[in-house]
N, C-alpha and C positions, 0 to 999 in steps of 0.2 A: 266194172268194179276194180278197186285196188290199183288205181293209176299212180305209179310211183313218182316221187320227186325227192329232192334233197333240201336240207335246211338252207344252204346258200353258198358258203365258201368252199373252195377247192384249193389244193396245193398249188403254189406258184412254181413254174418250171425254173430249173437252175439258172437258165440264161436270163430270167427276168429278175429274180430276187434270191436272197439266201433261202436255203431249204431247211425244213424241220423247225422253223421258228414262228412264233405267233406275231412277233414284231420284226419282220425281215427288212434288211436294207436292200434298196434297189441296186441292180447291176449297171444301170445306165442313167442318163438324165436327159432333159430337154426333149428334142424331137425323137431321139433314139428310144427313150423310155416310153414315150407315147405310142410309138410303133410296136414296141415289145409288148405293151399291155394289150393292144388290139390283137396281136398274134396269139397271145396266151388265151384271150377270150375266145377266139376262133377255135383254138385247140380244144378247149373244154366244152364249147357248144357241140362240136362234132363228137366228142367222146360221150357226152350225155345222150345225144341223138342215137349214136351207134349202140349204146347200152339199152336204149328203149325207154328212157324217162318220158313221162307224159308232159311234165312241166319242167323247163330247164331254167338255169340261171346263168349270169355272166361269170359265176365263180368268184366274184369279188376280186378279180385279177387287177383292178386298178386301185385298190385300197391297201395301204400298209396295215391298217387295223380297222375293225368293223365300226368302232366309235370315232376314232380320230380321223378316219377317212371322210367322215361327214363334217366334223368340227373345223377342218381346214378351210371350209367355205363359209364360215360364220364370223361376222364381225362381233367384237366384244370378247373374243377369246385371245388370250396371250399365250402363244406357243414358245416365245423366246425365253420366258422365265418359268419353266416347269418346276413343280414342287413334288416332293415325295409324299405319297398319301396312301393309307390303307384303303382298299376298295373291297366291295362285296363283304361288308362287315369285318374288315381287316383280315380277310382270308389271305390276301397277298398285297405286297407293296408295289406301287407303280409310280412312275414319273408322269404327272398329269398336268395339262395346261390349266390356266386360271381364267375364270370368268371375271372380267374387269370392267365391263360396261354393258349397256343394253344390247341384247342379242338381235341380230338382223342378218339375213342371208346376203352374201356378197354378190350372188348370182345363182345360176343353176349349179347343182351339186353333181348329180349323176346323169346329166343329159347325154354326154358323149357316149358313155358305156351303154346306156339304155337304148339309144337310137342305133348304135352300132350292132348291138345284139339283136335288136328287133329286125334289122335289115338282113341278118344272116341266119335266121331260123324261122321256120313256119310253125314250130311248136309254141305252146303257151309259154310266155316268158314271165319269170318272177324276178323282181328286184327287191333287195332287202335294205332296211333302214334300221338304225339303232332306236330302241324305244326311249321315250323321255325319261323314265325312271332310271334306266341303265346309264343314260348319258349323265344324269345328275350325279350318279354314283361314281363317275369316271372323270370328273372335273373338280377343281377346287373353287368354290364360290367365294368371291371377294366383292360381290356387288348386290345380289338380290336378297341375301340374308334369310332366305326361307327355301327349303327344298321344294315345297309345293309351288311357290311362285316361280322358281327356276324351271321346274318341270313344265308348267303351263307355258312359259316363254319358249321353251324348246318345242313343245307341242305345236305352237303356232307356226314355227318355221318348218317343222317336219311336215305339217299339213300342206304348206305352200309347195314344198318339193314333191310330196306325194301326188298332189293334183296335177303338177306338171308331168310327172312320170306317167300318169294315166293318159294325158294328152300325147305323150310319146308313143303310145301303143302298148304299154306294159299291161299284162293281164292280171297279175297277182302282185300285191305289195305286202311285204312281211315286215313286222316290227319285232326286233330281237330284244327280249326283256328277261335276261337271266337274273336280273336283280329282283324280279317278282318272287323268286324262290328264296330270297334272303330277308326281305322287309315286308312280311306278309300283312302286318297291320297297316303300313303305308299303302300297300296295294288297294286295300279296301277303302281307305280314307281319301286318297287322292290319285293313286296310280291308275286305276281304271278310268277315272275322269280325264286324266291327261292323255291316256291312250285313245279314248273316244274323241278327244279334240284333235288328235293327230289324223284320224280317219274321217273327220267331218266332211261331208259333201262328196265322198268318193263313191264311184259306182263299180269299180273293179272289185275283185275278191280281196279281202283283207285277212291277214293272218297275224297272230301273236305267237312268237316262239319262246318257250320257257323250258330251260333245261338245267342240268347240273354242271354245265361248263365243258370246255374243251378238255381233251385228254392230257392236260399238263399236270405236273407234280402237285402244285398247290390245290388244284381241284380234286385230284385223287386222294390227297391227304385229308381234305375236308370231308369227302365222302366216307372215309373211314371213321369219322366222328359222329355220323348220323344214325348209327345203330342198325338194328335188324330190319327196320322199315323206314323208308323215306316218305314222310306224310306231308311235306310242304304243300303239295298240290291240293290237299284236302282243305286247306285254309283259304285258297284263292280261287279254286275252280267254280264255286257257286257264283261268285261275283262276276267272273268272266262269262259264265253261261248266261247271265242276265244282261251282258253288255251287247253292243252292236257289232262286235267283231265277228267275222264269218267263220274263221277256222282257228284251231289251237294246235300248235306243234309241241309235242312233249317227248320226254325220254322214257324208253321202255326196255330196250334190249340190254340184257345183262345188268339191269338196275334192280334196286330194292324198293322200287315204287310199287305199292299194292295195285295191281291192275284194275281192281274194282273201283278205284277212284275215278276212272274214266266215265263211270256212270254219272258223275256230277256235271259232265259237259253235254247233257242231253240237249239236242237241238242244234249242236255245232258239228261241223266237219272236224274230224280229229286226225291230225297227221301223227301217226303212231311211229315212234322211233324203233325201227327193226334192225338197224345197223349200228353197232357199237363203235364210236369214234375214239374211244379211249384205249383201244387195243388194235394191234396190227394183224391179229388173226382174222382171216377172211371168213365170214359166215358162209354156210352152205345154203343152197336154195331151200332145202328141207327145214333148216333152222329158221329162216326168214318166214316161210309159210307157217311154221308152228307158232311163231310169235304173233302173226296175223290171226291165226286161229284162236289163240287165247284172248286176244283183244276183242274178237267177235262176240265173246260172252257179255261184253259191256258196251260195244259200239255197233250200231247197225251197219251192215256191209256197205250200204249206199253212202255212208258217211265216213268210211274208213279209208285213209290215204296212207300207204306205206312210205316211210321217210327215214332219214338218218336221225340219230339221236341229237346231233349238233352239227356244226360245220366241220370240214375236214382240212382246214387251212394248214395246220402244222404237220399233217400226215405225209408219209412217203407217197410220191405220185403213183407208183405202180400198185401200191396197196389200195389207194383210193380208187383207181380204175377197176381193180378186182372187186371192190366192195360195191361199186355201181352195178357191175354185172350181177353180183349176188342179189342185190336189191330187186332188180327187174326179173331175174329168174325166179326168185322166191315169190314175187307178186304174181307171176304167171302160173306158178304151181298152185298158189292159193285160189286163183280164179278157176282152175280145173277141179280143185278139191271141194270148194264150197259153192252152194247154190246161192241165189239172190237173197234167200232168207237168212243166209249166214250160218246155216246148219250143215254139218258134214253130209256128204252124199251117202 
């Protein structure tokens, strides 16, 4: 029970990139940068193993940004002429590339990091990809003229890369869809369909990650506007429960999400966020176990996977390391405290 994992991203070491930033600049280029990315991946694989995670990731050490790191390998994207655009329903402004022609992969996207990580860990390996709806919300469309058409085009190429990652020996493929918490009507009308196209034909474990964002000011300010209860999950969880996705990753620790909404995911494995990535305060093992215990009122123990609320890319490295330890220690404490039935001893 309670085999811990993380959402995906981890802080980049200072010798690889700027620290404390969501869009860091690299410290090197060419062959030196490639070697530094591999070194950082090894560092975080070892750290996750030492902490006791059951499923590890490459920490997204080779990507400058979780969406743009994928788009760099896609034809039809103009990075030279970025435009300023409000994203996540104008929550914040970003300089985004433009879609100017038919989308097609230039080649493999994450082959190098997936194969490298696979060769250097015996743990289950997860690789993350941006979900089609979130990509659509992070580019300026100048070609397709329809968010739905653009999403399905992205879903096609995401599926191609996901199938290749499966062949690389990846055990878990996660699609990050923070936009699911913003455009709930679109999720039901075409977002789930685009997500299912992205996982078509896969035999590995598939995950959709839906949170309230990194711990950056724009997201923190947005949360302050959501009132005493955050009920966005209520609008989308039934559709996700009816989908072919295997697992759902959600925000729980220090959030105002009513925990009973997890009941709407019956039949799915639930990656319950028990580590707050919007705070540098390190949780105690007792606090992590208590969050797991509350979730057990709504999720069967066999389907509950302790996780982080979101990625930890902008976080201080030492804080992230301490939170990994808290995550695994809390999961171990929960295993001691709760029986297979999920009831207190």
